[in-house]
C-alpha angles and dihedrals in degrees: 000000000000125000090250094055093058099071092045091052092047090051092049092049091049091051092048093047089048094049097048095038084057090052087049094053093045089052091051092049092048091049089053089047096050091051095046100037111008108202138159090241091059089045093052090049089051090052092051095047087051092056094042095052092045095052092042090051090052089052096049093050089050092049093050089048095051102032103036103027100252119175127265090265088076090059089050089051090047088052093051092050093044094048091049088051094048092048088054093047089050090061093053092045091054090054095043093052095043098251088128137243126301113242119206118299108034146134087279088065091053087057093051090049091048089053093052091050090049089053088050088055091048092058089050089060102035103058131032122257117276117174113231120218115271098240089059092051092048092052088051091049090052092053092043097053114016098062098050093037089052088052091051092045096051100034100031130237105316133154090253092050093049089048092051087054092052093050091049091047092049092048093043090050091048093052095044095046090048093052090045091056105049100271090136086070088063105060097185093052092045093051089047093048093050092047093048093046094046093048089055092047090052093041098072090041090056094045092050102040109009106034092140098048106113094194095065088065086091089082085081094065089040089060091050093049088049091055092048094049091047091054091044093048097045102043113045132082101358103046111133090015116061092015091050092053121103110284099235137317115277093247092051113103120234129216110256 
């Protein structure tokens, strides 16, 4: 890196940190507002914030890949964020053009699940492998399988139950892959990943059993906050360095 590039990069990081720090603050304020005074207006603002954070994150990842030589993992992360934003926009477009609303589960949910799996693949490519302790993985496996399997066992095999299982599998894969690839060394990204994954494990439960609960609308701001923390954790200060490093040695096994 030349001496002239350093101020530009520092300035870019400052702008990105300010932007996503702002998203994080708005998400916190909206969470509080939705708990104190649940309203459709706050819910709409939450949805717009999620879409804005998702597409902004996709742009940032693409920028660092193209401008600062980040590795292909950044493109996978950009694709994950963009796909999530597209799926959410598709829901609004269907309502706007009179196609109707999508009830849970729907193809929109498959878009969300695909974006979560794409983000898991991005973590597999951004950071080096670092095996996590067995008890942690067992606890995550318990959370990932026991809850949806218990729902299937008690309620029978239904579309809702199977979709819950898919969400838990995708979110569990995201957390396990992140922990197995040094995400714990990046606290903001780890916090964002946990917030994002927990939100999408709670989301299908809400849609299936608590659809009328106004307080669970706080999951929307949680998703926006998760996006913001993931961007803040993955980009500064190592963009173009750790991300630009070779993905893994050829003889080093990857997560599926």
